[in-house]
N, C-alpha and C positions, 0 to 999 in steps of 0.2 A: 415655561417649560411645558412638556408633552401633560398628559393628564394622567399618564402612567408614572405612579409613585417611586417606582423601582430606579427610572431613568433621572440621572443625575448631570448637572453640568460636567462633570468630568467625563460620563458615558458620552456625551454630546461632543465633547473636545477629541477624546481616542477616536469615535466613530468619524468625526470631519478629518483625521489625519489617515486614517485608515481609506477612507474615500479617497484623499488625495495621492496616496501610495498606488491606488489602482488607476488614477486618473480619472474618476467614475464623479462625473459632475452631477448625477442623480443622487448618488450615496452621500455626497458632500452637502447638498440641499436638504435631504433627507435627515441629517445628523442635526442640521441647524435650523429645522423647521419648526416654528412653532415657539421660540425663545423670545422671551419679554426682556426689558430693558435692563434688568438685574442679572438675569440667567446669561445675556450677552456677555456681561461684564466677569461673571463667574468662569464662562467657558473662556475668556481671554486670561483670568488669571492660573486656570488650570494647564492651558498653552503654555503661559509663561514658565511655570514649574515644568512642565515637559521638555521646552527648549533648554534649560537649564541643566535638566538632568541628562538630555542627549548630549550636550557640550561638555558635561562633568565627564559621563562614561569615555567619550571620545579623549579626554585629557588624560584620565585615569589608564586607558589602555593603550594611550599612543597611537592610536589610529588617526588618520588624516585623510581629507579627502583632496580630491584634484580639482583644481579651479575649473576645468572644461566638463568635469562630472557635474558639478555644482550647476552650472550653466545649463547644460544639457538637462538635467532632471528637472530644474526651475521652469524651462519651457514646457516640458513634457507633463508636470503636474500642474501649473498655472492654468493649463488648459480645460481644469474642471472647475476653475474658479467662474464667478459670474463675470460677465465680459469686462466690466469697467475695473474690476480688480487684477485680471490675467495680466493687462498691459501693464499696470502699474508696478505690479509685482516683479515681472520681468524686467522691467527697467530699473527699480530699486535694487535686485540683486547684481545688474551687471556694474551699477553705480558703486555697490559694496565691494565687489570682485576687485574694482579699481582703487578700491581704498577710502571710498566716500559713504561713510556710514548716516550721513544727513538725510539722505532722500529714503532710507529705512525709516529712520525716526519721525519723517515729515509723514510717509504714509501710515504709519501704526498711530500717529498723534490726530489726524484729520475725522476719523470715524472708528466706534468700536466694531463695527461690523469689518470694515477694513483690516482693522488689527486682529480680529480674528482669524480672518482668511490668511492674512499674511503669516501670522504665528504656525497655524495648521499646514501651511505650504512650507513654512521654514524647518518644521519639525521632519515632515515626510521627504524635503530634499535632503537635509543633513543623515537622515536615517538611511536613505536609499543611496546616497553616495558613500557612507561609511560601510553598511551593512547588507545592500541588495535588499529587494522587496522581502523575502524570506526573513531575513535577518532583523530587518525593521518590524516585521509582523510579530515575530516572537517577542521583540523587546516590548512593544504594545501591550502583548498578552500579558508579559511580565507588571508591567504598571497598572494593568487592569486589577490583577490579582492582588498588587500591593494596596491598591485603593481599596477593594472590596475587605481585604483582611483590616485595615484600618477604619473602616467605616463598621464593622462589626465588634471589632475590639478595639476602641479608642482607647488611647494611654491615659493613663490615669494622671500622669505627671508628677507621680513620686517615685 
């Protein structure tokens, strides 16, 4: 990770999603710059948690996305990805929309960096489709606040 001790893998994950929400390739690149192999894995794990939480919020609130919104947002958001991931993500989303989840699994299983980009794009796309940009950014802020609270007040488990 970066030399800044306060920047965590969770920060990198949230910053990558935020960069994708704005379709900002520079912000995405900066969010993931300097990660070592272990940090890429940690960012992927954090994004997996964000993705599960986003889907969980959607299920709890009964909010759903329209398929055409999902594809449109994927095209928009994926443009901020490195070119070799942009096309793969767009194709994987279209396959997923047709009910074929194997393409998503294959893409995420190929390399950790691809899995990170795919997951960050997934969170951004779902969030944009469900809540719009301002709503997604508010949810990301809540995730960050919760992570900061947990980091400063870890559970005693008892």
